[in-house]
Structures are given as C-alpha cells and as structure tokens.
N, C-alpha and C positions, 0 to 999 in steps of 0.2 A: 818530571820537571824538578829542577832544584830551585833554591830560593832566588837565584839571579834570574832564571828563566821566568819565574812567577812575577818578579818585579818588572822585567821587560814587558811581559804581556799586560801587566797592570798599566804601565805607561802608554802602551799602544791603545788600550781600551779608552784611557783618558783622552788621548789625542783624537781618536776616531769617533767616539760616540758619547763622550762626557761621563763615562762611568767613573765615579770617584776613586782616586788613587789613595789608598789608606795606609800604605807601607812607608817606612822611613829608612831608606837605605843608609848604611854606614859609608864612611869614606872608602873602605875596601870594597864594599858592594858597588859603589859608583865606578871605581876603577874596573871592576869586572864587567859592569854594564857597558862601559865604553868599549872594551875589547869585543864583547858580544855584538854590540850594535855595529861595529866596524866589520866584523866577519859576516854579518847578515845584511850589510848595505842599508842600514836603517838609522844612521847617525842623524840625518836631517829630521826625520819624524820624531825620534826620541828627544832631540833638542827642542823641537817645537812644543812637545808635551811639557817639558820642564819649565818653560817660560811662564806658564799659567798656574804652576803649583804654588802653594803657600811657602813662605820663606824657609820654614823648618824642614821642608821636604825636598828642597832644591839641592843640586850637586854642589860640591866645593867650588869656590870662586875660580880656582885655576882651571878646573875641568869645564866650568861654564864658559869661561873666556875662550878656551880651545874650541868648544863646540860652536860658539858664536862665529868664530873664524871659519870653521868647516861649513857652517850653514850658509855663510856668504858665498863660499866657493860652490856649494851645491846649487844655490839660487842662481848664480851667474851661469853655471853649466846648463841649467834647465832653460834659461832664457836663450842661450846659444842653440840648444837642441830644438826649442820651439821655432826659432827663426830659421834654422836649417830645414826643419820639417815643412815650414811654409814655403821656403825657397824650392825644395824638391817637388812639392805639390804643384807649384806654378810651372816649374821646369818641365814636368811631364805633361801638364795640361796644355802648355804651348805646343806640345807634339801631338795633341789630340788624344791623350791617354788619361783615363780615370785612374785615380790612385787613392790609397788610404794608409794612414799611419797605424801600424799594428802595435799592440802592447804599449811599451814605454810611455811616450808622451801623451797618447790617448788615455792610458790608465791614470797618468798623473792628474789629469783634469778632474778626476773623480774624488781626489783627496781633499780634506778640509783646507790644506795649504798645498796647492799644486806644485809649488816651487821647492818643496821640501822632500819630495820623493827623489831618491838618487837615481840618476839616469844611467843607461848603458849605451847601446848603440841605437841607430834608427833603423827600424824595420818598416819598409814601405812596399805595399802591394801595388803592382802596376798591371793593368789589364792587358790581355793579348796572348798569354800562354808563353811557354818556354822559348820556342824558336823566334817568335815575334819580339819578345822583350830583349833577348840576347842580341838580335839584329839591331834593335833600336839603340842599345847601349854601345854597340860597335860604331854605329853611325854618329853617335854623339861624342865619340872619343873616350868613353868611360871604360871600354874594354878593348884590349889590343886584338889585332887579327891573330888567327891561329887558334888551336884548340885550348879550351878552358880546362885547367886541371882541377881535380878534386882535393889536392893537397894544399894545406895552409901555406900561403906565400904572402908575407906582409907587403911585398913590393908590387904585387899584381893581383888582378881579380881572380877569384876562384869560384867554382860552381858546385852546388850540391843538388839534391833531389828537388828542392823547392825554391832556391834563391841563388843570386849571384852576390858574393861578398866582395865589395869594392875596397881598394886600399884606403887607408885614412886620408881624408882630404887636407887641404892646407890649414884648416881650423882644428885638426886633430879629431874629427868626427868620423866614426866608422858607420858605414851604411850597408845594409843588406837589402837588395832589390828583389822582392818576391814575385815570381811568376806563378807560383802556387801559393795558396793562402797559408799553408802550414806544412811542416814536415810530416805531420799526421802519425798514424800507427805503422808498425812494420807488418802487422797482420793485413795481408792484401785485401781480404774480404771486408773487414770493418773499415779499413782505410778508404776503399773505393766508395762506400756509401757516404762516409763523412766528407770526403773531398767534394762529392757532387753537391751535397747540402751546403757546404761552405761557399762553393763557387756561386750558388744562387743567392745566399744571404749576404755576401760581400757587396752585392749591388745596392744594398740599403745603407749607403753611407751618408754622413751628415757633416756639413762644414761647421767647424768649431773655432772659437777664438780664444786666445790666451791673453793673460794680463801682461802688457808690455812694460819695459822700463819707462820711467818718466821721460816724456818728450818723444817717444817713439811710437810708431804705428803698431796696432795689434797684429800678432801672427795668426794667420788663418790656414788651417789644413783640414783634411777630411778624416773623420774617425768612423770606424765600422760600428754596426749596431751592437748594443749590449748582448743581444741574443747570439750574434756571431762570436763575440769575444768570450762568452761563457763556454762555448764548445771548443773554439780554437785554443784558448789558453788552458783548458783542462787537458786537452790532448798534448799541448806543449809541456805541461807539468808532468804528465805521465811519461812522455818520451825522455825528458831530462832525468826523471827519477831513476829510470832503468839504465841510462847511459852515463850518468855522472853525478847527478844529485840536484836538488833544488833548495832554495833558501826561503827565509821568512818574507822576503820582499815579494815573491810570487804568491805567497799565502795572503799577504795584505792586499795585493792587487785583486785577488779573487774575492776577498771579503768586500772590497769596494764595488766590484761588479755586481755581486748579489744584492747589496744594499741599494743600488741604483736600478736594478732590474724591476720590471713590472711583473704582476702575477702571470700575465700571458707569456712573458719571456721565460719565466721559470717553468711553467707548465710545458711549453713547447720543447725546451731543452731537456727536461726530465723525460719526456716521451721518447727522446732519441738516444738516451744514454746507452741502453743495451745494444741497439743497432750499431752504434759507433764504437763499441768495445770500451766504454768509459764508465760503466756502471760501478765496478769495484773501486776504481779510483775516486769516483764521485762520493761513494759512501765513506771512504777513508777521509777525504777532504772535509766532508760535512762534520765528521767527528772531531777532527783537528780544529776546525774553525769554531765549533761549539765549545771545546775545552779551553782554547787559548784566548779567543776574542769574543766569546759568549754570543756567537751568532744565534739569532732567534730562530726557533723551529719553523716559523711561518716563511722564512727566507730561504730555507733549505731546498735543494733539488731532489733529495731522496732521504731515506732513513740513514741514520749514522751507522757506521761499521767500526766498532771499538777496536777489534783485533787488528784489522788492517790500518786503522787510523793511528794506533799506537806505534806501529812499525814505521809508518810514514813520518810521524812526528819525531821519532828517535833519529831517523836519517837526516831530517831537516836540521835538528839541533846539533847533530854530530858533525855535519859537513859544512855548514855555513852557506854563503851564496853560491849556488850551483855546485856544491860539494867541494869547493876549493880548499877547505880546511880540514878535510877528513884525513886523520892520521893513518887510517888503514890503507891509504893509497900511496903513502910516502915510503919509498924504498929504492935503493940503487940497483937491486937485482931484478932483471926481467922475469925470471922464473917466479920469484916471490910475488912480484907485481901481478902476474897473470893468475897465479893461484889465489891470491887475495881477491882479485876482481871476480873470478869465477865463484868463489865462496859467497861474495856479496850478491852476485846475481841469483844464486840459488836461494839465499835468504830472502831476496826480494820477490821471488817467484810467486809467493802466495798472494801478493797484491793483485796480480792478473796473470794466472798461469798461461792462458792462451797467448797473450801478447809476449810473455817472457820466452815462449818457445820460438817465436819469430825473431825476437831480439838476439837470442843465442845463435840461431841459424844465420842471421845477417852478419853477426860478428865474425864468424869463421869464414863466411863467404868473402868478406872484405879482407881478412887476413891473407887468404890465398890469392885473391885477385890482385893484391898489391905487392906480392912478392917480387915480380919482375922489376917494378919501380924501386923497391927497397934494395934489390941487388944492384941495380944501376947506380943508386946513390951510395952504395956500400953501407947501408944501414939496415941490418937484419932484425932489429928489435921488433917484437910482436906487439908492442904497446899500441 
C-alpha cells in the first residue's frame, strides 16, 4: 500500500469504528484520495469521515464542497433505492411470494450512516425457483413472451444461472430478480452443498425499516440473516475476483457483516467454509480486513492467509470497483486481451486452484457455445 492507500484506510477506520485519523494529507494527497474514492465507489463514506475531522485535517474547501454535493446525490439515490426495495417487496408479497433484498440496501443498513454507502442495482430474491419466478414475471408483464437470452440487452430482460436482469425502470433503477440466492461457485460439488445451505438459510428473513425523508413514511423490506450474507457475499466476492475483479466497497460490506454477526453466526459459517469451497478466500479476506480496517481477531472466521491476502489486496487496489479500472484489461486487440486475461487467471489460480480449474473450463465452454450466436451477429470477438 502506498501513502494514499494508507490515508484512505485511515479515513475508513475513522468512519467505521472511531480509530483516530492521525495523518494530515496535502492538497495533492486529497486530489489523489478523491480519484481513489471515486474508483472504489467510496466517496460518500470518505466524505462522511472528513466532516468530523479537526479543521487542520480536512480537505481543501473546493473538494469539500464537491464532496458535499456528491453526498447529497448519494443520499438521494439511497432513498430512492430504499423506496424501490420496499415497493418491490410489497409487489411480490401481493402475489403471495416471500422476498429478500440481497447485498446493497440490506448492507447499507449496517453502516454508521446508511445513506452514505454508494448503491448499485437492486438484487431481490423471490421464492419459487426458476420456472415459477420466470412465469410470474411474464404474468406481471416484466418479461416478454419468448425465450430469455443470456446476452446483455439493455432494452429487454436477460437471464443467467441465478437471476433475471430486468431493463432499467422509469426511475433509472436496475433490478435483478433472483430465483437462486447466488451465482455460487463453478465447482459443481462445492456449489451444490452451498446452494442447499443457502436455500434453507434464506428462509430466516427479517423485516427492516429505513430512515425516510422528512414527511414520508419509512421504507420496509426484508433482509436476509447475517449468517446467510456472510456465506453468500463471500461466494460473490470469490466469483467476481476470478471473473472481473472486486473493489473496496465489497470489502467494507464484509467488514460490516462481521461486526454485526454474533459468535454463533461466525462459528456456523466458519464450520462450512471448507465444504463450500470458500476456505482459501476467507483466509485471504481475513488478512486483508486485518491489514486495512484492523478487524479484531475475535471477529474473524478463520486464520489469516497473508500470501493469498496480499494477492487479493493487490487486485482490489489495482482494479477499483469490480475491476473496472484495471489497466491490464485495456486494449483494442482481441488477442492481447485474451492473453492478458489468461495470464491474470493463472496468477489468480493460487487463491483457489480447484475453483480456478472450473472457472477456466466454464470460460472455454461459453466461448464455443456462443459461437453460433456471435456468427449470427457478425461479431466473432472472443471477449
């Protein structure tokens, strides 16, 4: 970690647990912190940390005013996402279906200031399984008749292994309706065990309320148990790490989950890590959380793994939110892109060799299975 990274983590520790921030960033440091916070989708949290610092440690006035404006936008977006989460919960409840908001808005409620976590899309699990949920979405007019494609189409719904991705609604909100709780692992053996466990644990949902704008009713939606989220989101982090990258926002989310978990939650999840193919990633995560946010040993799921943890942290800092800012992925050449991605996969293999084998196998299976569609579209890129 360089000085700017250390300053960012210092601000996060100050925001999350009150650990004193002892550094005094220069004007150039603050400009670099702004870029880093934007890349990692942490501007809201960083801004909230600076508002309680002594005057001599605060950012320059121009940046402070810019962050204040960004914070209002983030706050407004979170209120919209909370309202949409509540609306969707009632929408499916009226159809006799249980649901739960996964990740995003449920995670935000665990933060010291829930409105300062930058939101993405809404992931909502709906009971019933694939065929039943897709049939319901068709009946409700959310999915057109005809086959659902697996290719990204912003103007129509698409389907994947675990959810239906709906087009942005009239409020600009993207919604993923999950008929499975998670994309899980690509290793079919560990994935089968994990999916069964998650399908049982998702039944333990809790109705939660969010702080509304003045004069409005509270938004109420269902959140899964902390125990469920610890497993589901660790699997989500592992999947994205291999397929594109993860960022510090996911790291902060997991830190919050661990701080809100009970001893029983942590013991139960720890006992399942090996069975679910998550033991290596958990060890890496515990090291990263210890090094960056100073997670206490008593809150950890397992022993730290410094070697894998350093590799995980390097990728997080290099790639930004979901790896979108990783320079190693930027190229106009398909061949160079493929070679770089293969090299990255091989470098990542030590994090979880077994899962990496199935990731690679699945990658080439998809490449060849989609060739007829790519030929039809006259797009032969193997990206």
